[in-house]
C-alpha positions as CSV (number, residue, x, y, z in Angstrom):
1,M,17.9,8.0,1.5
2,P,18.5,9.5,5.1
3,S,15.3,9.0,7.6
4,E,14.2,12.4,7.8
5,R,14.3,13.1,4.0
6,R,12.2,9.4,3.7
7,A,9.9,11.0,6.6
8,R,9.5,14.2,4.7
9,S,8.5,12.3,1.9
10,V,6.0,10.1,3.5
11,Y,4.8,13.3,5.3
12,A,4.0,15.0,2.0
13,A,2.4,12.0,0.5
14,Y,0.1,12.0,3.4
15,G,-0.5,15.7,2.9
16,Q,-1.3,15.2,-0.6
17,A,-3.7,12.7,0.2
18,T,-5.5,14.6,2.7
19,N,-5.6,18.0,0.9
20,F,-2.9,19.4,3.0
21,K,-5.6,19.1,6.3
22,D,-5.5,17.5,9.4
23,F,-8.4,15.2,10.8
24,Q,-10.1,18.1,11.8
25,G,-10.2,19.9,8.6
26,Q,-7.3,22.1,9.8
27,P,-4.5,23.1,7.5
28,L,-1.2,20.7,7.8
29,P,1.8,22.2,9.4
30,K,5.0,22.5,7.5
31,W,7.2,19.6,8.4
32,E,9.4,22.8,10.2
33,D,6.9,23.6,12.1
34,L,6.0,20.5,13.6
35,P,7.1,19.6,17.4
36,K,10.5,17.4,17.2
37,E,8.3,14.6,18.8
38,V,5.9,14.3,15.8
39,Q,8.6,14.5,13.3
40,V,10.4,11.5,15.2
41,S,7.0,9.8,14.9
42,W,6.9,10.4,11.1
43,V,10.5,9.3,11.0
44,K,9.4,5.9,12.7
45,V,6.6,5.6,10.6
46,S,8.4,6.3,7.4
47,K,11.1,3.1,8.4
48,E,8.1,1.1,8.8
49,V,6.8,1.3,5.4
50,L,10.3,0.6,4.0
51,R,10.3,-2.4,6.2
52,H,7.1,-3.6,5.0
53,E,7.9,-2.3,1.1
54,N,11.6,-4.3,1.7
55,E,8.9,-7.6,2.7
56,L,7.2,-7.4,0.1
57,R,10.0,-7.3,-2.5
58,E,11.4,-10.5,-0.9
59,T,8.2,-12.3,-0.9
60,P,8.1,-14.6,-3.7
61,F,5.0,-14.5,-6.1
62,R,2.6,-17.6,-6.1
63,V,1.8,-19.3,-9.2
64,Y,-1.0,-21.2,-10.1
65,P,-1.5,-23.9,-12.7
66,A,-3.5,-23.0,-15.5
67,R,-7.0,-24.7,-15.5
68,S,-7.4,-26.8,-18.8
69,Y,-11.4,-27.0,-20.0
70,G,-10.6,-29.9,-22.5
71,D,-11.2,-29.0,-26.1
72,E,-13.9,-26.2,-25.6
73,A,-13.3,-22.9,-25.1
74,P,-14.3,-21.7,-21.8
75,T,-17.5,-19.8,-21.4
76,E,-18.7,-17.2,-19.5
77,D,-20.2,-19.2,-16.8
78,T,-16.8,-21.5,-16.7
79,T,-14.9,-18.0,-16.5
80,T,-17.3,-16.9,-13.5
81,A,-16.8,-19.6,-11.8
82,W,-13.1,-19.9,-12.1
83,N,-12.9,-16.5,-10.8
84,D,-15.2,-17.3,-7.4
85,E,-12.7,-20.1,-7.2
86,R,-10.1,-17.7,-6.8
87,S,-11.7,-14.8,-4.9
88,G,-12.2,-17.4,-2.0
89,P,-15.0,-18.0,0.7
90,K,-17.4,-15.6,1.0
């Protein structure tokens, strides 16, 4: 996807997320009405988003070993403890 088209798409997603209002509550301008330097900034942002997405795709998933509870089925207490362990320090 060409850079400007991707930037327009990211800008449109930003508009949808903000109900097409800027941080002061004013309507967002159409892409064509943005100053050139603002359009260039959105192109840079969209490239960074793409770089980050590609980086995430290249990061291998971590697989955690299954936890054994022996012969007994896990109870709510053991499940809660396991979830607490996974969530890390508090």
